[in-house]
N, C-alpha and C positions, 0 to 999 in steps of 0.2 A: 414506525420503523420498514419497510417490508422485508419478507425471507423467499418470498418465491420470483418477485421481477427479477430477471435477468437484469435491466437494467436502468437507473435512479430514470426519473422525467426528462427529456432532453438531453442523457448518453445518446453521445452519435455511436453504441457498441465500441465490440472489436476493433481495435487496432490493425495494421494488413501486417502477414506474418513481415517475421524477421526486423522490428524495426527495434533490437533492444536494447539503443542506448541514448536514437536519435528522434529528432525532432522532426514529425509529419516531414518530406521531404527534401531528409537530409538521407546522410550514410548512413550505419552502427559504426556506436564509436566503436575506439581500436578498443579488444580487451572484453564486450560488456556479451561475449556470446560466452563466456568463463565467469562471468559477474562481476568483474573491477568497474569501477566504476569508469570512463574517462576523465584523465586529470580537463580542467573546461575554466575560467575564471566566471567567477557568481557576474551575472549582468543586472547589475543592478548601483543606481545614479545614485549621486552623491545624498540626498533627499530619504535617502533606503530602501526607497517599495521598488519592489522588483519592476521592469521595466516589460510591457508589452511581447511576448516573443511567441511561438503554435505548441500545438500540445508536446512535450515531454515527455519520452517514452525513453523504462531502464524492464530488464531483466535480470534477474539472479536464479539463477538452475541453485536447489538446496538437495537434489535429492542423490542420496548415499551419504548425505556430510553430513560430518558432527560437529557440532557446537552452532546447529543455526538460527538458533537465535541474539545469540551477540552478531552475527555473520552477517544478520537480516537488521537486525538494527547499524551495523560502518556500512553500511551494503544502500540504505533509505538514509544516514545524517549524510554518504555523497552526494547522493540521492541532490538533498535541499544545499550546498551548501552552493551545488553546480548551478540551480536552479537559481538560487537567492534566496529560500528560504531564510538560511545561514550563513552572516551573521549575525541575528536578532538587529537591531536595531532600537527595540521596546518590546517592554513583557506582553504585549501581544501578538509577535508577531514570535517570542521565543513561546510564548504559550504556548503555542496554533502549532509548532518544528516539538517542542511537547508533545502534544498527544500526536500528530501522528509515528512519534515512535513509540508510543506506546502502546499503539492500535495496531503496531505491524510485531509487536511485541504478543503480542495477544493471540493477532490467527493465527501470527507464527507457531508457539503456544499448545494454543488450540491441538494446530493438527499435527503435533509432534505425542499431545495426547489420546485423540481422540482419531485418529483418521493413518495410522500411517506412518507417519512423518511427513513432511512437507516435498513440492515432487520442486514446484516455484517459486517465485514471486516474485509482482511484478507492478510497475510504479507509474501513472497517468496524469502528469502534471501541465495543465495552464492555465490561464489566468482569474482562470473566477472557482478549482475543484482540484483538487488534486485525491488521487480511484487508486487504491492498495488491493493489488486478489494476490492472495493466497492457493496457488491449487493441492488436490492431493488425490488420493484413491481410494480413500473411503465413504462410505457408504451414511453415515447416518449423520441428519438436516441441523445443523447448530443453533441453541436456540439460546435468551437470557433463561437464566434459573429464577424462578421463579414459586413460589416470591421470594423476594433478594432479599436475604439474611445480611448486612452489611458485617457482621460481627464472628462470620464466620470464614473461615479460611477455606483459598480454593472455589469455586466455580461464582469468580465475578465476571468471569476474558467477555462473556456475551452485553454485557448487563453491562462495564465500560465499549461495550465499540456499539451500542446503542444508547449513550450519553454521549458522548462523544461525536459522532457520526452526525453527516445531514444524511446520509440513505447509508442501510450493507439488504448486502441479500447471496440466492448462494446459484449460484450460473450450471448447471448440467446437461454435457453433451448428447442425446439419443445417441445409446447406440455404449459409450464410451464410462467405463470402469468411473469415478472417483466423480471432483467437484472442482468447483470454484467461487470463495467466497470472500463476493466484497467485498467494500467499506470506501464511503468517499467523504472527506472534510474536505472544510472550505478554506481559503486560501488565507492567512494576514493579511489582515486591513491598510 
């Protein structure tokens, strides 16, 4: 797993600014600037597989909020419903959605514990990959605890991220304080 590559292979890089809750080429969703996911019906046919859609992006401002981990999970769950990941048609789809929620929890918790709290959660999804990004003002470098000790409490967050994700890493803007920790998971089959 990469911790230095700013974008994984094949990634198209950052989305255009202002894409709070919209697919590429659409207007931002109502309420997306405040973090509320816009209501929409899932785009899922009768067989339960999501239909082809453009890249969907949602942002949630977390700076100064309390209860950010459940807030981030609820926001992500709403996005997964809107994008057709939920309700899950089968065990594999349910597991994929639960993995996304777990990784969001771990990234936001790490920002709370090690980086003065998260500033923003960004979700981007296309037909193959969901990308999760948590921005914070911390200077540290996240890494899985080595060696991993499964029986000990705490310190498992980045190990979980590493095991569940296709790839993950850290992006730092030149001359700016803080970082963005990103992780990518595959869409359900």
